[in-house]
Backbone as JSON Lines, residues from 0, in Angstrom:
{"i":0,"aa":"M","n":[-11.53,-3.02,10.45],"ca":[-11.7,-1.25,10.25],"c":[-10.39,-1.01,9.02]}
{"i":1,"aa":"V","n":[-10.75,-0.87,7.87],"ca":[-10.43,-0.3,6.71],"c":[-10.45,1.01,7.03]}
{"i":2,"aa":"V","n":[-9.05,1.69,6.54],"ca":[-8.82,3.38,6.42],"c":[-7.73,3.02,5.33]}
{"i":3,"aa":"P","n":[-8.12,4.71,4.75],"ca":[-6.97,4.93,3.45],"c":[-5.55,5.07,4.43]}
{"i":4,"aa":"T","n":[-5.07,4.88,3.21],"ca":[-3.23,4.98,4.02],"c":[-2.92,6.49,2.44]}
{"i":5,"aa":"P","n":[-2.58,7.49,3.39],"ca":[-1.99,8.38,2.18],"c":[-0.36,8.25,1.89]}
{"i":6,"aa":"R","n":[-0.24,8.68,1.05],"ca":[1.23,8.48,0.24],"c":[2.34,8.92,1.15]}
{"i":7,"aa":"C","n":[2.79,7.9,1.0],"ca":[4.27,8.02,1.76],"c":[5.64,7.9,1.06]}
{"i":8,"aa":"V","n":[6.92,7.66,1.63],"ca":[8.09,7.24,0.68],"c":[8.68,5.87,0.73]}
{"i":9,"aa":"I","n":[7.65,5.49,1.84],"ca":[8.43,3.64,1.68],"c":[8.11,3.03,0.38]}
{"i":10,"aa":"P","n":[6.65,2.67,-0.24],"ca":[6.86,2.14,-1.53],"c":[7.86,2.32,-2.46]}
{"i":11,"aa":"T","n":[8.4,3.63,-2.36],"ca":[9.57,3.85,-3.48],"c":[10.55,3.67,-3.67]}
{"i":12,"aa":"L","n":[10.98,2.77,-1.89],"ca":[12.52,2.62,-1.6],"c":[12.63,1.01,-2.25]}
{"i":13,"aa":"G","n":[13.68,0.79,-2.19],"ca":[14.11,-0.51,-2.66],"c":[13.83,-1.35,-1.25]}
{"i":14,"aa":"H","n":[13.14,-2.73,-2.01],"ca":[12.99,-3.89,-0.69],"c":[14.01,-5.08,-1.22]}
{"i":15,"aa":"D","n":[14.52,-5.62,-0.08],"ca":[15.07,-6.57,-0.79],"c":[15.89,-6.88,-2.01]}
{"i":16,"aa":"E","n":[15.33,-8.03,-2.94],"ca":[16.08,-7.93,-4.38],"c":[15.38,-6.6,-5.32]}
{"i":17,"aa":"L","n":[14.11,-6.02,-4.64],"ca":[13.48,-5.11,-5.4],"c":[14.22,-3.88,-5.37]}
{"i":18,"aa":"P","n":[14.86,-2.81,-6.99],"ca":[15.4,-1.81,-6.64],"c":[14.56,-0.44,-6.43]}
{"i":19,"aa":"P","n":[14.99,0.62,-5.55],"ca":[13.81,1.8,-5.62],"c":[13.1,2.04,-7.07]}
{"i":20,"aa":"D","n":[11.87,2.61,-7.02],"ca":[10.68,2.72,-8.3],"c":[10.01,4.14,-7.5]}
{"i":21,"aa":"P","n":[10.75,5.31,-7.53],"ca":[9.65,6.4,-7.35],"c":[8.52,6.55,-8.31]}
{"i":22,"aa":"G","n":[8.54,5.68,-9.57],"ca":[7.43,5.69,-10.36],"c":[6.08,4.99,-10.11]}
{"i":23,"aa":"I","n":[6.54,4.28,-8.91],"ca":[4.93,3.82,-7.94],"c":[4.43,4.77,-7.56]}
{"i":24,"aa":"M","n":[4.6,5.71,-7.18],"ca":[3.8,6.71,-6.62],"c":[2.84,7.71,-7.56]}
{"i":25,"aa":"R","n":[4.1,7.9,-8.54],"ca":[3.56,8.46,-9.66],"c":[2.04,7.75,-10.3]}
{"i":26,"aa":"A","n":[2.34,6.35,-10.7],"ca":[1.22,5.81,-11.13],"c":[0.02,5.8,-10.09]}
{"i":27,"aa":"V","n":[0.15,5.88,-8.84],"ca":[-1.0,5.68,-7.46],"c":[-1.41,7.02,-7.66]}
{"i":28,"aa":"A","n":[-0.71,7.83,-7.71],"ca":[-1.39,9.45,-7.69],"c":[-1.95,9.48,-8.89]}
{"i":29,"aa":"R","n":[-1.64,9.01,-10.31],"ca":[-2.44,8.84,-11.59],"c":[-3.8,8.15,-11.6]}
{"i":30,"aa":"E","n":[-3.6,6.62,-11.02],"ca":[-4.46,6.07,-10.98],"c":[-5.51,5.44,-10.12]}
{"i":31,"aa":"H","n":[-4.79,5.65,-8.73],"ca":[-5.81,5.35,-7.43],"c":[-6.19,6.54,-6.45]}
{"i":32,"aa":"R","n":[-7.15,6.96,-6.43],"ca":[-7.42,7.84,-5.64],"c":[-9.1,7.11,-4.96]}
{"i":33,"aa":"V","n":[-8.9,7.69,-3.75],"ca":[-10.29,7.28,-2.75],"c":[-10.56,8.04,-2.21]}
{"i":34,"aa":"P","n":[-11.85,8.08,-1.58],"ca":[-12.2,9.46,-0.56],"c":[-11.77,8.87,0.76]}
{"i":35,"aa":"V","n":[-11.26,10.2,1.43],"ca":[-10.56,10.22,2.88],"c":[-11.46,10.88,3.52]}
{"i":36,"aa":"F","n":[-12.21,10.66,4.13],"ca":[-13.02,11.48,5.15],"c":[-13.57,12.78,4.3]}
{"i":37,"aa":"D","n":[-13.32,13.71,5.25],"ca":[-13.62,14.79,4.87],"c":[-12.91,15.62,3.96]}
{"i":38,"aa":"L","n":[-11.55,15.1,3.63],"ca":[-10.41,15.67,2.7],"c":[-10.5,15.4,1.38]}
{"i":39,"aa":"G","n":[-11.3,14.64,0.71],"ca":[-11.55,14.83,-0.45],"c":[-10.77,13.37,-1.13]}
{"i":40,"aa":"W","n":[-10.93,13.45,-2.35],"ca":[-10.03,12.53,-3.21],"c":[-8.57,11.86,-3.16]}
{"i":41,"aa":"L","n":[-8.3,11.4,-2.52],"ca":[-6.55,11.32,-2.34],"c":[-5.7,10.2,-2.99]}
{"i":42,"aa":"S","n":[-4.64,9.92,-3.06],"ca":[-4.13,8.83,-3.69],"c":[-3.36,8.11,-2.34]}
{"i":43,"aa":"C","n":[-3.85,6.78,-2.4],"ca":[-3.41,6.43,-0.99],"c":[-3.22,4.59,-1.37]}
{"i":44,"aa":"L","n":[-2.01,4.42,-1.18],"ca":[-1.83,3.39,-1.16],"c":[-1.03,2.29,-0.1]}
{"i":45,"aa":"G","n":[-0.88,1.37,0.6],"ca":[-0.43,0.87,1.86],"c":[-1.46,-0.33,2.59]}
{"i":46,"aa":"A","n":[-1.15,-1.2,3.77],"ca":[-2.12,-1.92,4.09],"c":[-1.4,-1.59,5.73]}
{"i":47,"aa":"Y","n":[-2.6,-1.93,6.48],"ca":[-2.0,-2.08,8.01],"c":[-2.56,-3.48,8.22]}
{"i":48,"aa":"L","n":[-1.47,-4.3,9.3],"ca":[-2.25,-5.75,9.41],"c":[-1.6,-6.16,10.57]}
{"i":49,"aa":"D","n":[-1.99,-7.16,11.51],"ca":[-2.07,-7.97,12.5],"c":[-1.35,-9.17,12.05]}
{"i":50,"aa":"V","n":[0.16,-9.45,12.42],"ca":[0.46,-10.71,12.4],"c":[-0.07,-12.02,13.1]}
{"i":51,"aa":"I","n":[-0.68,-13.04,12.76],"ca":[-1.18,-14.3,13.3],"c":[-0.85,-15.29,13.51]}
{"i":52,"aa":"E","n":[0.24,-15.35,12.15],"ca":[1.07,-16.46,12.67],"c":[2.18,-16.3,11.46]}
{"i":53,"aa":"A","n":[3.55,-16.04,12.28],"ca":[4.92,-16.17,11.55],"c":[5.41,-16.88,10.3]}
{"i":54,"aa":"G","n":[5.25,-16.28,9.07],"ca":[6.03,-17.13,8.4],"c":[6.3,-16.08,6.94]}
{"i":55,"aa":"T","n":[6.59,-16.68,5.73],"ca":[6.71,-15.91,4.45],"c":[5.6,-15.76,3.71]}
{"i":56,"aa":"V","n":[5.29,-14.27,3.08],"ca":[4.29,-14.22,2.51],"c":[4.88,-14.56,1.24]}
{"i":57,"aa":"R","n":[4.03,-15.34,-0.01],"ca":[4.54,-15.23,-1.5],"c":[3.41,-14.87,-2.12]}
{"i":58,"aa":"V","n":[3.76,-14.45,-3.72],"ca":[2.92,-13.86,-4.86],"c":[2.03,-14.95,-4.77]}
{"i":59,"aa":"G","n":[0.63,-14.84,-4.98],"ca":[-0.18,-15.88,-4.97],"c":[-1.0,-16.43,-3.92]}
{"i":60,"aa":"D","n":[-0.26,-16.04,-2.71],"ca":[-0.89,-16.12,-1.34],"c":[-2.44,-16.03,-0.95]}
{"i":61,"aa":"T","n":[-2.92,-16.54,-0.46],"ca":[-4.4,-15.81,-0.03],"c":[-4.38,-15.17,0.87]}
{"i":62,"aa":"I","n":[-5.51,-13.97,1.44],"ca":[-5.22,-13.02,2.13],"c":[-6.92,-12.8,2.58]}
{"i":63,"aa":"T","n":[-7.01,-12.32,3.58],"ca":[-8.77,-12.55,3.95],"c":[-8.44,-11.13,4.68]}
{"i":64,"aa":"L","n":[-9.49,-9.86,4.46],"ca":[-9.74,-8.94,4.52],"c":[-10.86,-9.03,5.6]}
{"i":65,"aa":"C","n":[-11.0,-8.48,6.69],"ca":[-11.61,-7.98,8.04],"c":[-12.37,-7.04,7.96]}
C-alpha cells in the first residue's frame, strides 16, 4: 500500500555527513505535489518501509516497490 507522506522537518535535518538543508522542503513544495485523499494536492516526501534484511543501502542499489 502506498500513501502520501505530508511534509515534516526530518528531511531538512543533517544526516551523518550531510549538512542540514531547509531548501529541500522548499524544492518539494515547489516541484512535487500529489493528490492526498480529499485534502487536495499537497507537497509530500518520504517513504515507509519494512526491513526484510539488515544491511547498508547505497546510492544505486535496486529497490522493489510493492
